[in-house]
N, C-alpha and C positions, 0 to 999 in steps of 0.2 A: 607353190614348194612348202613341203611339210615342216613344220620344226623338229630336231632332233630332238632325242628325249634326253636331253643334256641340258641343253639350251633354245634361247631363241631364235629367232632369224629375222635378220635386215633384209628386207626386199627393198629392191629398187622401186622406184614412184608408177605407182599404174596410171595410165590415162582415164581420165574420168568418166561418167557412164556415158553423157551425154555429148562427149565427143572432145571438147575441150581439155586442154594440156593441162597436166598435172600442174599443180603448185610446186613452184622452182622454191627452195630452201639453202639456206647455208650449214653444211654440215657440220654437226656438234649442237654445242651451246650457245646460245648469244650472249653470256656473260664472260666465254672464256675468248670470243671473239672481241669483246669491249678490251680484255686486259691486253690483247696479242696486239691489237692496234696502238693501244694507250702506251705499252712500251715500245715497241716500235717508233714512235714520235719521241719518246724519249731518247733511244738509242741513236736515230737521225739527227739530234741536239749534239750527242757526242761527237758522231761524224763531222757534222758541218764544223765544230769548235775544233777538229784534228783537221781539216782542211785548209781553216783558218791561219793556224798554228804553221802548219806545212809553208804556208806559202810567206811565212815572217821570214823561218830558217831553212829553205832548202837544201842547203849545205848541209848543215847538222843531220835532218832528216834522212837523204840519201845517204851520208855517211854510215848512219847509226843501221839503216836496214840493211845496208849490204853485212851487217856483223850478225844477221838472224840466220837460223838453217832451212833455208828455203824447204829441201828434201823434208823437213820434220811438218811443215807448214802445209804442205800437198797433201802430205800422208792425215794429217789431222782430216783436211777437205774431202778426201776421198772416202773415210771411214766415214762422218759423218753425212756422206751423201749415200753411201750404203745403209748406216741407219735409216734415213728418211726411205729409203726404198723399202726395208723389209716394214716399218711401221706402217706406209701405206700399201701395202699389201696386205696385212694385219687386218687393217677396215674393209676391204674387198673381202677377206675370210669371214669377217663378222657379221657384215650386211651379207653373206649368202648362207650364215648358219655353220658356218666351217669352227667351231669354236677350238676343240684341239689344233687346228692350224692355225689359227686367228693367236693362240698362247704361244706356241713354237716360234710365230712371225717378229711378235711384239716383245717376246725372251731377245732375240736374236737384235734384233733393234736396240735394246737398253743394253746388250752386249757391248755393242758398238759406244757406245756413250760410258760405256766404263772405260771402254781403250781409248777413247778421246781423252780422258782425264787424265791417265796412265802417261802419252805421249805429252799433254800439257805442263804436266808435273814434272817431267823429265825435261822438256824443253825450258821450263823457269829455272830450274836445276843449274844445266849448261849455262844459260845465260849471267847467271849470277856466279856461276864457277870463274867467268871469263870477265868479272868485273863489272858486270850491266848492272844495274838496281834501278827502283823506281826514280833515285834522288840522282842519275846518270847526266839525264837531259828531256830535254819536253819529250822528245821522240818516244826513249822509252818508259818516259810517265806513262802516255796513252797507251803505247804496248803493252806494260802490267796489267793499267787502269781497265782499258777494253777486254782483252783476253782474259782478267780475272770478273770482272763482271759476265762475261759472257759462259764464262766454267759455271758462276752462280747460277746462272741460267740452266744449264745442262744438268745441274746437279737436281733443280728443283724440276726439272724435267723426268728423271729418271725416276723420281718419286711420284710424277706423275704416272707415269707408267707402271709402277707398282701399284699402282689406286687401278687404273684398270684393268692388269694381270689377276690384280684379288676379285675384280669383278666378274671377267669370264671363269674364274674357279670356282665360282661360287654356285652349289647346287639348284639352281633358279636362273629363270633365263635372265642373260646379263643386258646391259642396257647396250646398242648399239652407237645412243648418241655420246655416251660416257668415250667408249673407242674414239669415236669422231674428233671428241674435244681434245682427249690425249694427243692424236695425231697431229691436230692443229698447234698445240702447242708445239712440237715438236720439231715439224717444221718449219716454226718460226725459228726457232735456234738453228735450224740450218741456214737458212736464210741468211741471218745474222752473224754468222760465221764468213759467208762466201764474201760479204762486203767486208768483214773485217779482213782476210784473207788476200783480198782484193786491195784495200787502204795500207796496209801495215806490210806484209811481203812483196808486192807485184808492182803496185804505182811506181812511176819513176818520175 
């Protein structure tokens, strides 16, 4: 495959000349994987503490959980799943050398991230309007802290996607590894939200 005039082409690993399998590698940069794994360990600790506190006050947690708008929580989830799909497709486009398609798909993924932020801010406003704050009880403390820390990660993910877009738009060969690294972080954000949605909104 020849590179297009606008940029470089990321190609699939080819078999070695002597017939051996090509070396398998993690997509993106190793430093991003170290950061992602460390972040997931920290969130796992948050989730463990949440489960312990829930076991101590099951009635309070259940009653408070029923005050949440599950429809918005589900919509949040669908929006992030769509964003991850767009970002995953952008990686495939970048590897194939389709610069413009990769740009459009990354923009679509980022737009979903912005929509998620808007939905989450509205949800917070609604909960506060109904008198539910971080000081109401332990459930709402976890609700605001977990969703708030996650929202910070969404913002950071949007910054990373912006860096990816800037690289894709430069009139020089782009770095497929940078696109992969951005996708790695974004998929982590999506995965963390799925766990938060299950724990905060769904689990009874």
